[in-house]
Structure formats: structure tokens, C-alpha cells
Backbone as XML, in Angstrom:
<?xml version="1.0"?>
<chain id="A" units="angstrom">
  <residue number="1" name="MET">
    <atom name="N" x="0.840" y="-1.184" z="0.000"/>
    <atom name="CA" x="0.000" y="0.000" z="0.000"/>
    <atom name="C" x="0.875" y="1.233" z="0.000"/>
  </residue>
  <residue number="2" name="ALA">
    <atom name="N" x="0.368" y="2.293" z="-0.497"/>
    <atom name="CA" x="1.101" y="3.557" z="-0.469"/>
    <atom name="C" x="1.090" y="4.096" z="0.953"/>
  </residue>
  <residue number="3" name="ILE">
    <atom name="N" x="2.030" y="4.968" z="1.206"/>
    <atom name="CA" x="2.092" y="5.660" z="2.485"/>
    <atom name="C" x="1.387" y="6.996" z="2.309"/>
  </residue>
  <residue number="4" name="ILE">
    <atom name="N" x="0.701" y="7.458" z="3.355"/>
    <atom name="CA" x="0.091" y="8.784" z="3.345"/>
    <atom name="C" x="0.677" y="9.593" z="4.493"/>
  </residue>
  <residue number="5" name="ILE">
    <atom name="N" x="0.562" y="10.889" z="4.375"/>
    <atom name="CA" x="0.960" y="11.792" z="5.454"/>
    <atom name="C" x="-0.324" y="12.359" z="6.040"/>
  </residue>
  <residue number="6" name="THR">
    <atom name="N" x="-0.509" y="12.151" z="7.325"/>
    <atom name="CA" x="-1.743" y="12.603" z="7.974"/>
    <atom name="C" x="-1.691" y="14.097" z="8.271"/>
  </residue>
  <residue number="7" name="ASP">
    <atom name="N" x="-2.825" y="14.627" z="8.680"/>
    <atom name="CA" x="-2.897" y="16.055" z="8.988"/>
    <atom name="C" x="-2.188" y="16.420" z="10.288"/>
  </residue>
  <residue number="8" name="GLU">
    <atom name="N" x="-1.560" y="15.449" z="10.921"/>
    <atom name="CA" x="-0.737" y="15.732" z="12.100"/>
    <atom name="C" x="0.659" y="16.201" z="11.708"/>
  </residue>
  <residue number="9" name="CYS">
    <atom name="N" x="0.935" y="16.270" z="10.404"/>
    <atom name="CA" x="2.230" y="16.712" z="9.879"/>
    <atom name="C" x="2.562" y="18.104" z="10.409"/>
  </residue>
  <residue number="10" name="ILE">
    <atom name="N" x="3.808" y="18.278" z="10.849"/>
    <atom name="CA" x="4.256" y="19.579" z="11.354"/>
    <atom name="C" x="5.078" y="20.338" z="10.306"/>
  </residue>
  <residue number="11" name="ASN">
    <atom name="N" x="5.083" y="19.843" z="9.073"/>
    <atom name="CA" x="5.788" y="20.481" z="7.960"/>
    <atom name="C" x="7.276" y="20.669" z="8.227"/>
  </residue>
  <residue number="12" name="CYS">
    <atom name="N" x="7.890" y="19.683" z="8.864"/>
    <atom name="CA" x="9.329" y="19.789" z="9.154"/>
    <atom name="C" x="10.172" y="19.515" z="7.915"/>
  </residue>
  <residue number="13" name="GLY">
    <atom name="N" x="9.630" y="18.744" z="6.950"/>
    <atom name="CA" x="10.350" y="18.460" z="5.717"/>
    <atom name="C" x="11.358" y="17.329" z="5.802"/>
  </residue>
  <residue number="14" name="ALA">
    <atom name="N" x="11.441" y="16.636" z="6.928"/>
    <atom name="CA" x="12.423" y="15.554" z="7.084"/>
    <atom name="C" x="12.188" y="14.422" z="6.087"/>
  </residue>
  <residue number="15" name="CYS">
    <atom name="N" x="10.965" y="14.179" z="5.714"/>
    <atom name="CA" x="10.616" y="13.059" z="4.845"/>
    <atom name="C" x="11.012" y="13.275" z="3.388"/>
  </residue>
  <residue number="16" name="GLU">
    <atom name="N" x="10.856" y="14.487" z="2.903"/>
    <atom name="CA" x="11.017" y="14.762" z="1.472"/>
    <atom name="C" x="12.349" y="14.291" z="0.892"/>
  </residue>
  <residue number="17" name="PRO">
    <atom name="N" x="13.498" y="14.633" z="1.477"/>
    <atom name="CA" x="14.763" y="14.199" z="0.862"/>
    <atom name="C" x="15.042" y="12.708" z="1.005"/>
  </residue>
  <residue number="18" name="GLU">
    <atom name="N" x="14.296" y="12.022" z="1.850"/>
    <atom name="CA" x="14.510" y="10.590" z="2.069"/>
    <atom name="C" x="13.840" y="9.718" z="1.023"/>
  </residue>
  <residue number="19" name="CYS">
    <atom name="N" x="12.893" y="10.267" z="0.278"/>
    <atom name="CA" x="12.106" y="9.473" z="-0.674"/>
    <atom name="C" x="12.895" y="9.189" z="-1.945"/>
  </residue>
  <residue number="20" name="PRO">
    <atom name="N" x="13.171" y="7.913" z="-2.237"/>
    <atom name="CA" x="13.931" y="7.573" z="-3.444"/>
    <atom name="C" x="13.139" y="7.742" z="-4.735"/>
  </residue>
  <residue number="21" name="ASN">
    <atom name="N" x="11.839" y="7.944" z="-4.628"/>
    <atom name="CA" x="10.984" y="8.097" z="-5.806"/>
    <atom name="C" x="10.552" y="9.531" z="-6.047"/>
  </residue>
  <residue number="22" name="ASN">
    <atom name="N" x="11.009" y="10.441" z="-5.205"/>
    <atom name="CA" x="10.574" y="11.834" z="-5.271"/>
    <atom name="C" x="9.044" y="11.911" z="-5.274"/>
  </residue>
  <residue number="23" name="ALA">
    <atom name="N" x="8.432" y="11.129" z="-4.382"/>
    <atom name="CA" x="6.976" y="11.077" z="-4.289"/>
    <atom name="C" x="6.417" y="12.047" z="-3.261"/>
  </residue>
  <residue number="24" name="ILE">
    <atom name="N" x="7.284" y="12.690" z="-2.493"/>
    <atom name="CA" x="6.846" y="13.575" z="-1.414"/>
    <atom name="C" x="7.066" y="15.032" z="-1.814"/>
  </residue>
  <residue number="25" name="TYR">
    <atom name="N" x="6.015" y="15.819" z="-1.617"/>
    <atom name="CA" x="6.049" y="17.232" z="-1.987"/>
    <atom name="C" x="5.557" y="18.091" z="-0.828"/>
  </residue>
  <residue number="26" name="GLU">
    <atom name="N" x="6.074" y="19.299" z="-0.769"/>
    <atom name="CA" x="5.602" y="20.266" z="0.215"/>
    <atom name="C" x="4.183" y="20.682" z="-0.156"/>
  </residue>
  <residue number="27" name="GLY">
    <atom name="N" x="3.363" y="20.945" z="0.830"/>
    <atom name="CA" x="1.999" y="21.382" z="0.573"/>
    <atom name="C" x="1.944" y="22.552" z="-0.388"/>
  </residue>
  <residue number="28" name="GLY">
    <atom name="N" x="1.009" y="22.503" z="-1.330"/>
    <atom name="CA" x="0.821" y="23.574" z="-2.289"/>
    <atom name="C" x="1.693" y="23.491" z="-3.527"/>
  </residue>
  <residue number="29" name="ILE">
    <atom name="N" x="2.582" y="22.510" z="-3.600"/>
    <atom name="CA" x="3.492" y="22.385" z="-4.739"/>
    <atom name="C" x="2.894" y="21.438" z="-5.789"/>
  </residue>
  <residue number="30" name="GLU">
    <atom name="N" x="2.902" y="21.869" z="-7.049"/>
    <atom name="CA" x="2.464" y="20.992" z="-8.131"/>
    <atom name="C" x="3.475" y="19.864" z="-8.298"/>
  </residue>
  <residue number="31" name="TRP">
    <atom name="N" x="3.025" y="18.720" z="-8.765"/>
    <atom name="CA" x="3.883" y="17.547" z="-8.918"/>
    <atom name="C" x="3.738" y="16.963" z="-10.316"/>
  </residue>
  <residue number="32" name="ALA">
    <atom name="N" x="4.736" y="16.155" z="-10.696"/>
    <atom name="CA" x="4.705" y="15.444" z="-11.974"/>
    <atom name="C" x="5.287" y="14.054" z="-11.769"/>
  </residue>
  <residue number="33" name="MET">
    <atom name="N" x="4.795" y="13.106" z="-12.521"/>
    <atom name="CA" x="5.317" y="11.738" z="-12.431"/>
    <atom name="C" x="6.801" y="11.697" z="-12.792"/>
  </residue>
  <residue number="34" name="ALA">
    <atom name="N" x="7.247" y="12.557" z="-13.678"/>
    <atom name="CA" x="8.636" y="12.549" z="-14.132"/>
    <atom name="C" x="9.616" y="13.084" z="-13.088"/>
  </residue>
  <residue number="35" name="ASP">
    <atom name="N" x="9.137" y="13.853" z="-12.123"/>
    <atom name="CA" x="10.025" y="14.424" z="-11.112"/>
    <atom name="C" x="10.810" y="13.322" z="-10.404"/>
  </residue>
  <residue number="36" name="GLY">
    <atom name="N" x="12.130" y="13.336" z="-10.536"/>
    <atom name="CA" x="12.986" y="12.386" z="-9.833"/>
    <atom name="C" x="12.930" y="10.961" z="-10.340"/>
  </residue>
  <residue number="37" name="THR">
    <atom name="N" x="12.330" y="10.754" z="-11.501"/>
    <atom name="CA" x="12.221" y="9.410" z="-12.078"/>
    <atom name="C" x="12.772" y="9.446" z="-13.505"/>
  </residue>
  <residue number="38" name="THR">
    <atom name="N" x="12.748" y="8.299" z="-14.161"/>
    <atom name="CA" x="13.169" y="8.244" z="-15.565"/>
    <atom name="C" x="11.978" y="8.204" z="-16.517"/>
  </residue>
  <residue number="39" name="LEU">
    <atom name="N" x="10.790" y="8.453" z="-16.005"/>
    <atom name="CA" x="9.582" y="8.393" z="-16.826"/>
    <atom name="C" x="9.561" y="9.464" z="-17.905"/>
  </residue>
  <residue number="40" name="SER">
    <atom name="N" x="8.990" y="9.085" z="-19.041"/>
    <atom name="CA" x="8.699" y="10.031" z="-20.117"/>
    <atom name="C" x="7.482" y="9.506" z="-20.854"/>
  </residue>
  <residue number="41" name="GLY">
    <atom name="N" x="6.869" y="10.357" z="-21.626"/>
    <atom name="CA" x="5.676" y="9.931" z="-22.356"/>
    <atom name="C" x="4.464" y="9.875" z="-21.448"/>
  </residue>
  <residue number="42" name="THR">
    <atom name="N" x="3.555" y="8.954" z="-21.761"/>
    <atom name="CA" x="2.336" y="8.847" z="-20.956"/>
    <atom name="C" x="2.511" y="7.813" z="-19.857"/>
  </residue>
  <residue number="43" name="TYR">
    <atom name="N" x="1.770" y="8.019" z="-18.790"/>
    <atom name="CA" x="1.788" y="7.101" z="-17.644"/>
    <atom name="C" x="0.352" y="6.933" z="-17.192"/>
  </residue>
  <residue number="44" name="THR">
    <atom name="N" x="-0.051" y="5.699" z="-16.906"/>
    <atom name="CA" x="-1.405" y="5.430" z="-16.446"/>
    <atom name="C" x="-1.417" y="5.390" z="-14.929"/>
  </residue>
  <residue number="45" name="LEU">
    <atom name="N" x="-2.164" y="6.317" z="-14.332"/>
    <atom name="CA" x="-2.289" y="6.374" z="-12.884"/>
    <atom name="C" x="-3.162" y="5.235" z="-12.383"/>
  </residue>
  <residue number="46" name="GLY">
    <atom name="N" x="-3.136" y="4.997" z="-11.084"/>
    <atom name="CA" x="-3.893" y="3.911" z="-10.476"/>
    <atom name="C" x="-5.372" y="3.904" z="-10.821"/>
  </residue>
  <residue number="47" name="GLY">
    <atom name="N" x="-5.967" y="5.053" z="-11.009"/>
    <atom name="CA" x="-7.387" y="5.141" z="-11.347"/>
    <atom name="C" x="-7.678" y="4.951" z="-12.810"/>
  </residue>
  <residue number="48" name="GLY">
    <atom name="N" x="-6.637" y="4.642" z="-13.621"/>
    <atom name="CA" x="-6.817" y="4.417" z="-15.042"/>
    <atom name="C" x="-6.677" y="5.656" z="-15.904"/>
  </residue>
  <residue number="49" name="VAL">
    <atom name="N" x="-6.421" y="6.798" z="-15.283"/>
    <atom name="CA" x="-6.262" y="8.050" z="-16.017"/>
    <atom name="C" x="-4.850" y="8.124" z="-16.582"/>
  </residue>
  <residue number="50" name="GLU">
    <atom name="N" x="-4.745" y="8.433" z="-17.875"/>
    <atom name="CA" x="-3.436" y="8.602" z="-18.498"/>
    <atom name="C" x="-3.018" y="10.058" z="-18.401"/>
  </residue>
  <residue number="51" name="VAL">
    <atom name="N" x="-1.759" y="10.261" z="-17.994"/>
    <atom name="CA" x="-1.198" y="11.609" z="-17.913"/>
    <atom name="C" x="0.146" y="11.625" z="-18.604"/>
  </residue>
  <residue number="52" name="ASP">
    <atom name="N" x="0.549" y="12.799" z="-19.062"/>
    <atom name="CA" x="1.897" y="12.965" z="-19.562"/>
    <atom name="C" x="2.806" y="12.996" z="-18.344"/>
  </residue>
  <residue number="53" name="ALA">
    <atom name="N" x="3.914" y="12.293" z="-18.395"/>
    <atom name="CA" x="4.814" y="12.202" z="-17.245"/>
    <atom name="C" x="5.311" y="13.574" z="-16.801"/>
  </residue>
  <residue number="54" name="ASP">
    <atom name="N" x="5.411" y="14.520" z="-17.714"/>
    <atom name="CA" x="5.889" y="15.862" z="-17.382"/>
    <atom name="C" x="4.774" y="16.825" z="-16.970"/>
  </residue>
  <residue number="55" name="GLN">
    <atom name="N" x="3.528" y="16.377" z="-17.069"/>
    <atom name="CA" x="2.384" y="17.231" z="-16.740"/>
    <atom name="C" x="2.427" y="17.640" z="-15.274"/>
  </residue>
  <residue number="56" name="ARG">
    <atom name="N" x="2.274" y="18.940" z="-15.001"/>
    <atom name="CA" x="2.206" y="19.447" z="-13.631"/>
    <atom name="C" x="0.786" y="19.221" z="-13.133"/>
  </residue>
  <residue number="57" name="ASN">
    <atom name="N" x="0.664" y="18.626" z="-11.960"/>
    <atom name="CA" x="-0.632" y="18.278" z="-11.403"/>
    <atom name="C" x="-0.925" y="19.085" z="-10.140"/>
  </residue>
  <residue number="58" name="THR">
    <atom name="N" x="-2.205" y="19.224" z="-9.853"/>
    <atom name="CA" x="-2.663" y="19.959" z="-8.684"/>
    <atom name="C" x="-2.138" y="19.309" z="-7.408"/>
  </residue>
  <residue number="59" name="PRO">
    <atom name="N" x="-1.684" y="20.117" z="-6.453"/>
    <atom name="CA" x="-1.218" y="19.550" z="-5.181"/>
    <atom name="C" x="-2.309" y="18.717" z="-4.506"/>
  </residue>
  <residue number="60" name="ILE">
    <atom name="N" x="-1.906" y="17.636" z="-3.871"/>
    <atom name="CA" x="-2.852" y="16.795" z="-3.138"/>
    <atom name="C" x="-3.247" y="17.482" z="-1.841"/>
  </residue>
  <residue number="61" name="SER">
    <atom name="N" x="-2.355" y="18.275" z="-1.282"/>
    <atom name="CA" x="-2.637" y="19.060" z="-0.078"/>
    <atom name="C" x="-2.010" y="20.438" z="-0.227"/>
  </residue>
  <residue number="62" name="ASN">
    <atom name="N" x="-2.691" y="21.434" z="0.257"/>
    <atom name="CA" x="-2.134" y="22.780" z="0.284"/>
    <atom name="C" x="-1.607" y="23.135" z="1.666"/>
  </residue>
  <residue number="63" name="GLU">
    <atom name="N" x="-1.918" y="22.300" z="2.656"/>
    <atom name="CA" x="-1.610" y="22.629" z="4.040"/>
    <atom name="C" x="-0.369" y="21.941" z="4.592"/>
  </residue>
  <residue number="64" name="PHE">
    <atom name="N" x="-0.090" y="20.716" z="4.130"/>
    <atom name="CA" x="1.052" y="19.982" z="4.669"/>
    <atom name="C" x="1.640" y="19.085" z="3.593"/>
  </residue>
  <residue number="65" name="TYR">
    <atom name="N" x="2.814" y="18.534" z="3.884"/>
    <atom name="CA" x="3.479" y="17.646" z="2.924"/>
    <atom name="C" x="2.536" y="16.522" z="2.514"/>
  </residue>
  <residue number="66" name="PHE">
    <atom name="N" x="2.704" y="16.035" z="1.283"/>
    <atom name="CA" x="1.865" y="14.943" z="0.794"/>
    <atom name="C" x="2.700" y="13.979" z="-0.033"/>
  </residue>
  <residue number="67" name="ILE">
    <atom name="N" x="2.181" y="12.772" z="-0.179"/>
    <atom name="CA" x="2.820" y="11.725" z="-0.966"/>
    <atom name="C" x="1.926" y="11.411" z="-2.159"/>
  </residue>
  <residue number="68" name="VAL">
    <atom name="N" x="2.516" y="11.405" z="-3.354"/>
    <atom name="CA" x="1.786" y="11.027" z="-4.565"/>
    <atom name="C" x="1.713" y="9.494" z="-4.565"/>
  </residue>
  <residue number="69" name="PRO">
    <atom name="N" x="0.528" y="8.918" z="-4.393"/>
    <atom name="CA" x="0.422" y="7.464" z="-4.254"/>
    <atom name="C" x="0.936" y="6.684" z="-5.461"/>
  </residue>
  <residue number="70" name="ASP">
    <atom name="N" x="0.805" y="7.244" z="-6.652"/>
    <atom name="CA" x="1.261" y="6.546" z="-7.853"/>
    <atom name="C" x="2.778" y="6.558" z="-8.003"/>
  </residue>
  <residue number="71" name="LYS">
    <atom name="N" x="3.473" y="7.265" z="-7.122"/>
    <atom name="CA" x="4.938" y="7.263" z="-7.125"/>
    <atom name="C" x="5.496" y="6.532" z="-5.909"/>
  </residue>
  <residue number="72" name="CYS">
    <atom name="N" x="4.656" y="6.234" z="-4.939"/>
    <atom name="CA" x="5.110" y="5.594" z="-3.701"/>
    <atom name="C" x="5.265" y="4.085" z="-3.889"/>
  </residue>
  <residue number="73" name="THR">
    <atom name="N" x="6.413" y="3.573" z="-3.481"/>
    <atom name="CA" x="6.672" y="2.129" z="-3.531"/>
    <atom name="C" x="6.976" y="1.584" z="-2.134"/>
  </residue>
  <residue number="74" name="GLU">
    <atom name="N" x="6.683" y="2.392" z="-1.101"/>
    <atom name="CA" x="7.047" y="2.034" z="0.277"/>
    <atom name="C" x="8.549" y="1.761" z="0.375"/>
  </residue>
  <residue number="75" name="CYS">
    <atom name="N" x="9.310" y="2.348" z="-0.506"/>
    <atom name="CA" x="10.777" y="2.207" z="-0.598"/>
    <atom name="C" x="11.214" y="0.805" z="-1.019"/>
  </residue>
  <residue number="76" name="MET">
    <atom name="N" x="10.273" y="-0.020" z="-1.503"/>
    <atom name="CA" x="10.629" y="-1.352" z="-2.002"/>
    <atom name="C" x="11.627" y="-1.192" z="-3.147"/>
  </residue>
  <residue number="77" name="GLY">
    <atom name="N" x="12.623" y="-2.050" z="-3.136"/>
    <atom name="CA" x="13.661" y="-1.982" z="-4.154"/>
    <atom name="C" x="14.788" y="-1.050" z="-3.773"/>
  </residue>
  <residue number="78" name="PHE">
    <atom name="N" x="14.614" y="-0.304" z="-2.687"/>
    <atom name="CA" x="15.636" y="0.627" z="-2.208"/>
    <atom name="C" x="16.025" y="0.346" z="-0.755"/>
  </residue>
  <residue number="79" name="HIS">
    <atom name="N" x="15.022" y="0.236" z="0.109"/>
    <atom name="CA" x="15.248" y="0.094" z="1.553"/>
    <atom name="C" x="14.312" y="-0.963" z="2.122"/>
  </residue>
  <residue number="80" name="GLU">
    <atom name="N" x="14.592" y="-1.395" z="3.338"/>
    <atom name="CA" x="13.769" y="-2.418" z="3.979"/>
    <atom name="C" x="12.489" y="-1.868" z="4.588"/>
  </residue>
  <residue number="81" name="GLU">
    <atom name="N" x="12.431" y="-0.544" z="4.778"/>
    <atom name="CA" x="11.238" y="0.073" z="5.350"/>
    <atom name="C" x="11.050" y="1.451" z="4.718"/>
  </residue>
  <residue number="82" name="PRO">
    <atom name="N" x="9.820" y="1.965" z="4.748"/>
    <atom name="CA" x="9.583" y="3.307" z="4.209"/>
    <atom name="C" x="10.417" y="4.338" z="4.971"/>
  </residue>
  <residue number="83" name="GLN">
    <atom name="N" x="11.259" y="5.043" z="4.246"/>
    <atom name="CA" x="12.167" y="5.994" z="4.878"/>
    <atom name="C" x="11.450" y="7.221" z="5.432"/>
  </residue>
  <residue number="84" name="CYS">
    <atom name="N" x="10.346" y="7.615" z="4.829"/>
    <atom name="CA" x="9.596" y="8.759" z="5.347"/>
    <atom name="C" x="9.109" y="8.465" z="6.762"/>
  </residue>
  <residue number="85" name="ALA">
    <atom name="N" x="8.579" y="7.259" z="6.963"/>
    <atom name="CA" x="8.096" y="6.877" z="8.287"/>
    <atom name="C" x="9.247" y="6.760" z="9.278"/>
  </residue>
  <residue number="86" name="ALA">
    <atom name="N" x="10.395" y="6.303" z="8.806"/>
    <atom name="CA" x="11.548" y="6.114" z="9.686"/>
    <atom name="C" x="12.075" y="7.437" z="10.243"/>
  </residue>
  <residue number="87" name="VAL">
    <atom name="N" x="11.972" y="8.517" z="9.460"/>
    <atom name="CA" x="12.523" y="9.796" z="9.908"/>
    <atom name="C" x="11.475" y="10.763" z="10.456"/>
  </residue>
  <residue number="88" name="CYS">
    <atom name="N" x="10.224" y="10.453" z="10.336"/>
    <atom name="CA" x="9.164" y="11.376" z="10.765"/>
    <atom name="C" x="9.157" y="11.515" z="12.289"/>
  </residue>
  <residue number="89" name="PRO">
    <atom name="N" x="9.324" y="12.740" z="12.794"/>
    <atom name="CA" x="9.366" y="12.931" z="14.243"/>
    <atom name="C" x="8.009" y="12.837" z="14.930"/>
  </residue>
  <residue number="90" name="VAL">
    <atom name="N" x="6.919" y="12.893" z="14.158"/>
    <atom name="CA" x="5.589" y="12.829" z="14.775"/>
    <atom name="C" x="4.780" y="11.623" z="14.289"/>
  </residue>
  <residue number="91" name="ASP">
    <atom name="N" x="5.428" y="10.697" z="13.622"/>
    <atom name="CA" x="4.790" y="9.463" z="13.156"/>
    <atom name="C" x="3.519" y="9.705" z="12.339"/>
  </residue>
  <residue number="92" name="CYS">
    <atom name="N" x="3.598" y="10.659" z="11.408"/>
    <atom name="CA" x="2.418" y="10.928" z="10.584"/>
    <atom name="C" x="2.509" y="10.300" z="9.196"/>
  </residue>
  <residue number="93" name="CYS">
    <atom name="N" x="3.588" y="9.584" z="8.894"/>
    <atom name="CA" x="3.714" y="8.852" z="7.631"/>
    <atom name="C" x="3.271" y="7.417" z="7.908"/>
  </residue>
  <residue number="94" name="VAL">
    <atom name="N" x="2.068" y="7.083" z="7.457"/>
    <atom name="CA" x="1.457" y="5.807" z="7.795"/>
    <atom name="C" x="0.922" y="5.111" z="6.548"/>
  </residue>
  <residue number="95" name="PRO">
    <atom name="N" x="0.744" y="3.782" z="6.605"/>
    <atom name="CA" x="0.161" y="3.073" z="5.464"/>
    <atom name="C" x="-1.254" y="3.577" z="5.160"/>
  </residue>
  <residue number="96" name="ASP">
    <atom name="N" x="-1.563" y="3.686" z="3.892"/>
    <atom name="CA" x="-2.885" y="4.123" z="3.448"/>
    <atom name="C" x="-3.812" y="2.913" z="3.407"/>
  </residue>
  <residue number="97" name="PRO">
    <atom name="N" x="-4.780" y="2.829" z="4.317"/>
    <atom name="CA" x="-5.667" y="1.659" z="4.350"/>
    <atom name="C" x="-6.549" y="1.545" z="3.111"/>
  </residue>
  <residue number="98" name="ASP">
    <atom name="N" x="-6.702" y="2.625" z="2.363"/>
    <atom name="CA" x="-7.533" y="2.613" z="1.159"/>
    <atom name="C" x="-6.757" y="2.219" z="-0.087"/>
  </residue>
  <residue number="99" name="ARG">
    <atom name="N" x="-5.455" y="1.965" z="0.057"/>
    <atom name="CA" x="-4.638" y="1.616" z="-1.108"/>
    <atom name="C" x="-3.698" y="0.474" z="-0.741"/>
  </residue>
  <residue number="100" name="ARG">
    <atom name="N" x="-4.242" y="-0.704" z="-0.650"/>
    <atom name="CA" x="-3.445" y="-1.883" z="-0.333"/>
    <atom name="C" x="-2.864" y="-2.451" z="-1.627"/>
  </residue>
  <residue number="101" name="GLU">
    <atom name="N" x="-1.533" y="-2.610" z="-1.648"/>
    <atom name="CA" x="-0.855" y="-3.117" z="-2.839"/>
    <atom name="C" x="0.138" y="-4.200" z="-2.435"/>
  </residue>
  <residue number="102" name="SER">
    <atom name="N" x="0.285" y="-5.185" z="-3.280"/>
    <atom name="CA" x="1.201" y="-6.287" z="-2.997"/>
    <atom name="C" x="2.642" y="-5.864" z="-3.222"/>
  </residue>
  <residue number="103" name="GLU">
    <atom name="N" x="3.555" y="-6.645" z="-2.690"/>
    <atom name="CA" x="4.977" y="-6.397" z="-2.902"/>
    <atom name="C" x="5.298" y="-6.429" z="-4.392"/>
  </residue>
  <residue number="104" name="ALA">
    <atom name="N" x="4.667" y="-7.337" z="-5.129"/>
    <atom name="CA" x="4.899" y="-7.443" z="-6.573"/>
    <atom name="C" x="4.487" y="-6.155" z="-7.286"/>
  </residue>
  <residue number="105" name="VAL">
    <atom name="N" x="3.362" y="-5.583" z="-6.909"/>
    <atom name="CA" x="2.893" y="-4.336" z="-7.520"/>
    <atom name="C" x="3.860" y="-3.196" z="-7.201"/>
  </residue>
  <residue number="106" name="LEU">
    <atom name="N" x="4.295" y="-3.118" z="-5.945"/>
    <atom name="CA" x="5.215" y="-2.057" z="-5.541"/>
    <atom name="C" x="6.555" y="-2.176" z="-6.257"/>
  </residue>
  <residue number="107" name="LEU">
    <atom name="N" x="7.069" y="-3.391" z="-6.401"/>
    <atom name="CA" x="8.346" y="-3.597" z="-7.090"/>
    <atom name="C" x="8.223" y="-3.306" z="-8.588"/>
  </residue>
  <residue number="108" name="ALA">
    <atom name="N" x="7.081" y="-3.643" z="-9.172"/>
    <atom name="CA" x="6.860" y="-3.336" z="-10.592"/>
    <atom name="C" x="6.815" y="-1.831" z="-10.795"/>
  </residue>
  <residue number="109" name="ARG">
    <atom name="N" x="6.176" y="-1.102" z="-9.871"/>
    <atom name="CA" x="6.138" y="0.357" z="-9.964"/>
    <atom name="C" x="7.537" y="0.938" z="-9.838"/>
  </residue>
  <residue number="110" name="GLN">
    <atom name="N" x="8.311" y="0.414" z="-8.895"/>
    <atom name="CA" x="9.694" y="0.881" z="-8.710"/>
    <atom name="C" x="10.492" y="0.687" z="-9.988"/>
  </residue>
  <residue number="111" name="ALA">
    <atom name="N" x="10.344" y="-0.466" z="-10.624"/>
    <atom name="CA" x="11.065" y="-0.749" z="-11.863"/>
    <atom name="C" x="10.628" y="0.202" z="-12.982"/>
  </residue>
  <residue number="112" name="ARG">
    <atom name="N" x="9.353" y="0.509" z="-13.050"/>
    <atom name="CA" x="8.834" y="1.419" z="-14.095"/>
    <atom name="C" x="9.310" y="2.852" z="-13.855"/>
  </residue>
  <residue number="113" name="LEU">
    <atom name="N" x="9.317" y="3.285" z="-12.602"/>
    <atom name="CA" x="9.736" y="4.647" z="-12.292"/>
    <atom name="C" x="11.219" y="4.890" z="-12.533"/>
  </residue>
  <residue number="114" name="HIS">
    <atom name="N" x="12.012" y="3.807" z="-12.446"/>
    <atom name="CA" x="13.462" y="3.952" z="-12.525"/>
    <atom name="C" x="14.068" y="3.014" z="-13.565"/>
  </residue>
  <residue number="115" name="ALA">
    <atom name="N" x="13.442" y="2.922" z="-14.741"/>
    <atom name="CA" x="13.900" y="2.042" z="-15.810"/>
    <atom name="C" x="15.239" y="2.477" z="-16.360"/>
  </residue>
</chain>
């Protein structure tokens, strides 16, 4: 499953540089699938929507840091545990109960993001 950042976030920014997929953004910042990845062309998001990898998208949160679920691999293929959760001083980086994904799905996403 993807990791989410809850509204208990204190906006310390400790999580952002730890993400190997560049899936974490400061609140209010537009994001793109291509940011920090090798993606180009079109990419199909989890909901089936196709986007251009370079397309700037609306921030998921304007108030606190957020994780783009389609870029999150729970650090699979890089680390043994999600690094955002490991460094978060207030434990607000938690598994998203609404987005349960298998290890195979997470590893396939990691391979696609960093081909």
C-alpha cells in the first residue's frame, strides 16, 4: 500500500529528501510523475487516467506535505522500510488503508519509475 501523510504533519520536511521516488512534496506544490524518475511519455495512474509524465498536477494538499500514491513504492527496491516513516518525528507517515498493494505491484512500480 502507499504511504500517506496525515494532517498531524508539522511540515518539518524531514521526509522529502529521504524518498527515493521523489513522491513527497511540500503542501501547495504541483507535482509530476517525471520528477525524480526516468519516466517520459504517458503514464497510467492507479485510477486508469493517463497523464503525460511531465504534466504538472494539482497539489494533493495545500496545508502539509503529501505523498503522490502513484509514485510511492514504500521504498521497495531501495530500503527495507519506508524511509519517510523512519525519519518522521511525529509518526504521521502511515500506510494508506484505502490503497493496499502487494509487494509485486510495488516492485513493478519501482522498476517502471526507474527504468
